[in-house]
C-alpha positions, 0 to 999 in steps of 0.5 A, spaced: 500 500 500 503 506 497 504 511 503 500 517 503 505 519 508 511 519 503 507 525 499 506 530 505 512 528 510 519 525 509 520 518 509 523 515 516 529 511 517 527 504 519 527 504 526 521 500 528 518 502 535 519 497 540 512 497 543 511 489 542 507 487 548 500 488 549 496 493 553 496 499 557 501 498 562 506 495 558 505 500 552 506 506 557 512 503 560 515 504 553 512 510 551 517 515 548 514 521 551 507 524 554 503 529 550 504 536 551 496 538 552 495 537 559 495 544 561 489 545 556 483 547 559 477 543 556 470 546 553 464 543 551 459 545 546 452 543 547 448 541 541 440 542 539 438 535 540 443 531 536 451 528 536 457 533 537 463 534 541 467 535 547 473 539 549 480 542 550 480 549 549 486 554 550 485 557 543 491 562 543 492 566 537 492 565 530 498 560 528 499 562 521 498 566 515 492 563 512 494 565 505 500 561 505 496 555 506 492 555 500 496 550 496 496 545 502 489 546 503 488 544 496 492 538 496 489 536 503 481 537 501 481 530 496 486 526 500 484 527 507 477 526 504 478 519 503 483 517 509 489 520 506 490 513 502 493 514 496 487 514 491 492 511 485 492 504 489 489 499 484 486 494 489 480 495 493 483 489 498 483 490 505 488 495 508 495 492 510 499 495 516 505 498 515 511 500 519 511 507 523 518 508 526 517 515 527 511 514 531 511 516 538 509 512 544 503 516 548 498 514 554 498 510 560 498 516 565 490 516 565 490 524 566 483 525 563 481 528 557 485 535 557 492 531 558 490 525 553 486 528 548 491 527 542 493 520 544 488 516 539 486 511 536 492 507 538 498 508 544 502 512 538 502 519 536 505 522 529 506 529 528 506 530 521 512 535 518 510 541 515 503 541 519 503 547 523 497 550 523 491 549 527 484 553 526 483 557 531 476 556 534 475 549 531 481 546 535 486 549 540 493 551 539 495 544 541 491 542 535 485 538 538 478 540 541 471 537 542 464 539 541 459 535 545 452 533 543 449 529 549 452 531 555 459 528 556 457 521 554 457 523 547 461 528 543 466 529 537 473 531 537 476 535 532 484 534 531 488 538 526 496 538 527 496 534 534 499 528 531 492 524 533 489 519 528 495 515 525 492 508 522 495 502 521 498 504 514 502 509 518 497 515 515 492 519 517 495 523 523 492 530 521 485 533 520 483 527 524 476 527 527 472 522 532 465 521 535 465 518 541 458 514 543 456 513 550 461 510 556 459 502 557 462 496 560 467 493 556 463 486 556 457 490 553 461 491 546 460 486 540 468 485 539 470 480 545 475 475 541 483 475 541 485 471 535 491 466 535 494 464 528 499 459 525 504 460 520 499 457 515 494 463 516 489 458 520 486 462 526 482 460 532 479 465 537 479 466 544 473 469 547 472 473 553 467 475 558 470 481 561 476 485 559 483 482 560 488 486 563 493 488 558 489 487 552 485 493 549 484 491 542 479 485 540 475 482 534 468 480 533 467 473 535 466 470 527 470 464 525 476 466 521 474 460 516 467 464 515 471 469 510 465 470 506 461 473 511 465 480 510 459 484 513 460 481 520 467 479 519 470 486 517 465 491 518 463 490 525 463 497 529 467 495 535 467 498 542 473 502 543 477 503 549 481 510 549 488 509 550 489 515 554 483 515 558 482 508 559 474 509 558 470 504 553 465 507 548 460 503 545 460 507 539 466 510 536 466 513 529 472 516 526 474 519 519 478 526 517 475 533 515 477 538 510 476 544 507 471 546 502 471 553 498 465 557 495 462 552 490 466 546 492 462 539 493 466 533 497 468 528 493 463 523 491 467 517 493 469 516 500 472 509 499 480 508 500 484 505 494 479 506 488 483 508 482 480 515 480 481 522 482 476 526 486 472 528 480 465 524 479 467 524 471 473 519 473 470 515 478 464 514 474 463 506 473 468 504 478 464 503 484 457 500 485 452 504 489 446 500 487 445 496 493 446 502 498 443 507 494 438 504 489 443 507 483 444 504 477 451 500 477 457 505 476 453 511 477 455 515 483 451 519 488 451 527 488 452 532 494 450 539 495 454 545 496 456 547 503 449 550 506 453 555 511 456 560 506 456 565 511 460 561 516 467 564 518 470 557 516 467 552 512 469 544 512 466 537 511 468 531 514 467 524 512 465 519 518 465 511 518 465 506 523 471 504 527 472 496 526 477 491 528 478 484 524 483 478 524 489 479 519 494 473 520 501 474 521 502 481 519 508 483 524 506 491 523 500 490 526 503 489 533 506 496 533 499 499 533 494 493 536 499 489 540 497 483 536 500 481 529 493 478 528 489 484 529 488 490 525 483 496 527 482 502 522 477 507 520 473 503 516 473 507 509 474 500 506 469 497 500 463 493 503 465 487 499 472 485 502 476 480 498 471 481 491 474 478 485 477 482 479 470 482 475 466 485 481 466 492 482 467 495 489 461 496 493 459 502 497 460 502 504 453 504 507 456 506 514 459 512 511 457 519 511 458 526 510 457 532 515 458 539 513 460 544 518 460 551 519 464 555 524 462 562 526 467 565 531 461 570 534 466 574 538 468 570 544 461 566 543 463 561 538 458 556 535 457 551 529 452 549 525 452 542 522 448 538 517 449 530 516 448 526 509 448 519 508 453 515 503 447 516 498 447 524 498 441 524 502 440 529 507 439 526 514 438 532 519 442 538 522 443 542 528 446 548 532 451 548 538 452 553 543 459 552 548 458 551 555 464 550 560 466 543 561 
């Protein structure tokens, strides 16, 4: 899998982190540094009825001249819209892991959200060279801020240049976004198995009724032989135990956000590894939306222009399920999940995993687009949000007002 990080950051020397043991305490013991966000105050933004986000709020001053960022923003709009994965890759197979030697260990102190907000979704943090501008209001000087929807149990966190969000292909650690559902007991989640695999790739699962010490990433308890059941095996939304806070959430959704200029619309295809650029013309006929959207095979959905043209900042975000699946004997998995047999990722993958070459990749019905308008409004900022499903159908919108955390 061609690394998008080679485009936006330099290649790193081969120096794989020695984070090979499972679990919070072991990972923390090998962490190279703790994150420098502990001093940030935290703010929450309440929504009128629907989802949105928590967070860290030491806004500070403008970090850079926006005009100097125009070229970088144009580059990031499309690439980040599909998770940072290079769209020229000519396969729609499952994301493979890759070494990430420059990633820094994090987590373990359980200092709460202000100190651990950037240690996610693994015990790793990877600042991207050249990413040094953080949008005031949307995020803080440290690069992360949350917005709350339903009290403190459900929230989004927006990241920009804080190094959060690295995926198992060493991509995604900028412009990351997370949605956290309610806090649950771990055993209430659907992913409670740990696979063990032999060198032939045959795997068996060990199922747990309560969370074992030292293990934090799990897969659905689907037999590995049942690979034809791609929906359950590869697309089950797993519960998520935050590496920094240790809290487990029943619904965790992830993705990335990007800028939209006046008159622009998001790319029609949100999937990774589709051999087309961000235009409808080039992607036409390369993805099958017929099952999900009742479109003709090869036709693409369309999305409207950004509805908040008067906002101080107009962004959109791609959001999808957090999933974990068995991936036998991939040594690079271990740096991220602690197991060579578990891969966890933001699921912007095609629905028909392992499809043959004659079959078009199918759209992922769990993805969605959100349009966000940020209004500075002096010292009382707020957001307006509209959500659309993967077919371009409007679902709902809501407003937000800040409250003290």
